[in-house]
VOVOBA-948696 format. One record per residue (C-alpha): residue in three letters; x, y, z; chain; residue number from 1. Coordinates in Angstrom, 1 decimal, padded with zeros to 4 digits, always signed. Layout:
# residues N
r/x/y/z/c/k
Ala/X/Y/Z/A/NUM
...
This chain:
# residues 83
r/x/y/z/c/k
Met/-109.3/-011.9/+041.8/A/1
Gly/-109.2/-009.0/+039.3/A/2
Arg/-106.2/-007.8/+037.4/A/3
Lys/-103.8/-005.7/+039.3/A/4
Arg/-101.3/-003.1/+038.1/A/5
Val/-097.8/-004.1/+039.3/A/6
Lys/-094.6/-002.1/+039.5/A/7
Tyr/-091.4/-003.7/+040.8/A/8
Leu/-088.9/-001.9/+043.0/A/9
Val/-085.5/-003.6/+042.6/A/10
Cys/-082.8/-002.8/+045.1/A/11
Ser/-079.4/-004.5/+045.2/A/12
Asp/-075.9/-003.9/+046.4/A/13
Glu/-074.8/-005.0/+042.9/A/14
Lys/-075.3/-003.2/+039.6/A/15
Gln/-078.3/-004.6/+037.8/A/16
Asp/-078.5/-005.4/+034.0/A/17
Glu/-081.7/-003.5/+033.1/A/18
Gln/-082.2/-005.7/+030.0/A/19
Phe/-083.2/-008.5/+032.5/A/20
Phe/-086.3/-006.4/+033.4/A/21
Ala/-087.3/-005.6/+029.8/A/22
Gly/-091.1/-005.6/+029.4/A/23
Leu/-091.7/-005.1/+033.1/A/24
Asn/-092.9/-002.0/+034.9/A/25
Tyr/-090.0/-001.4/+037.3/A/26
Ile/-087.7/+001.1/+039.0/A/27
Leu/-084.3/+000.6/+040.5/A/28
Gly/-083.3/+001.7/+044.0/A/29
Asn/-080.9/+004.6/+044.3/A/30
Asp/-078.0/+002.6/+046.0/A/31
Asn/-078.7/+004.2/+049.4/A/32
Gln/-079.4/+001.4/+051.8/A/33
Leu/-081.5/+003.4/+054.2/A/34
Glu/-083.6/+005.0/+051.5/A/35
Asp/-084.1/+001.6/+049.8/A/36
Met/-085.2/+000.0/+053.1/A/37
Tyr/-087.8/+002.7/+053.7/A/38
Ser/-088.9/+002.4/+050.1/A/39
Phe/-089.5/-001.3/+050.7/A/40
Ala/-091.5/-000.4/+053.8/A/41
Ala/-093.9/+001.6/+051.6/A/42
Cys/-094.6/-001.2/+049.1/A/43
Asp/-097.7/-003.4/+049.0/A/44
Tyr/-095.8/-006.7/+049.0/A/45
Leu/-092.2/-007.7/+049.4/A/46
Ile/-090.3/-010.7/+047.9/A/47
Gly/-086.8/-011.3/+049.1/A/48
Pro/-084.2/-013.5/+050.7/A/49
Pro/-084.3/-014.5/+054.3/A/50
Ser/-082.5/-011.3/+055.6/A/51
Thr/-083.0/-008.8/+058.3/A/52
Tyr/-083.1/-006.1/+055.6/A/53
Thr/-086.4/-007.2/+054.1/A/54
Met/-087.8/-008.5/+057.4/A/55
Trp/-087.3/-005.1/+059.0/A/56
Ala/-089.1/-003.4/+056.1/A/57
Ser/-091.9/-005.9/+056.5/A/58
Phe/-092.1/-005.2/+060.3/A/59
Tyr/-091.7/-001.4/+060.0/A/60
Gly/-094.3/-000.9/+057.2/A/61
Ser/-096.6/-003.8/+058.2/A/62
Ile/-095.9/-005.2/+054.7/A/63
Pro/-096.5/-008.9/+053.8/A/64
Leu/-093.2/-010.5/+052.9/A/65
Phe/-092.6/-013.7/+050.9/A/66
Val/-089.2/-015.2/+051.8/A/67
Val/-087.4/-016.9/+049.0/A/68
Asp/-085.5/-019.6/+050.7/A/69
Thr/-085.5/-022.2/+048.0/A/70
Leu/-085.6/-021.8/+044.2/A/71
Asp/-088.5/-024.1/+043.6/A/72
Lys/-090.9/-022.6/+046.2/A/73
Pro/-094.0/-021.3/+044.4/A/74
Ile/-095.0/-017.7/+045.2/A/75
Thr/-098.6/-017.6/+046.5/A/76
Leu/-100.5/-015.0/+048.4/A/77
Glu/-100.8/-017.5/+051.3/A/78
Gly/-097.0/-017.5/+051.5/A/79
Phe/-096.8/-013.8/+052.4/A/80
His/-096.5/-012.9/+056.1/A/81
Ile/-095.8/-009.7/+058.1/A/82
Cys/-092.8/-010.0/+060.3/A/83
């Protein structure tokens, strides 16, 4: 597998400390829940908690989602599924 360019879209209902993302190529959502959800639906891959928010974005945009339901679960391409 070749190298890929990655940009993270970070959306949250809590204010994020941007120092946490230092060195990463990222953008923050704009605190509008509907716009954030449609933005998720336009991504290539989604990683998120087991919630209807990310599951809906996966379904609507046919985007593979990796559900983080335990902290020690390794993130692999095989773990992504479209809802």
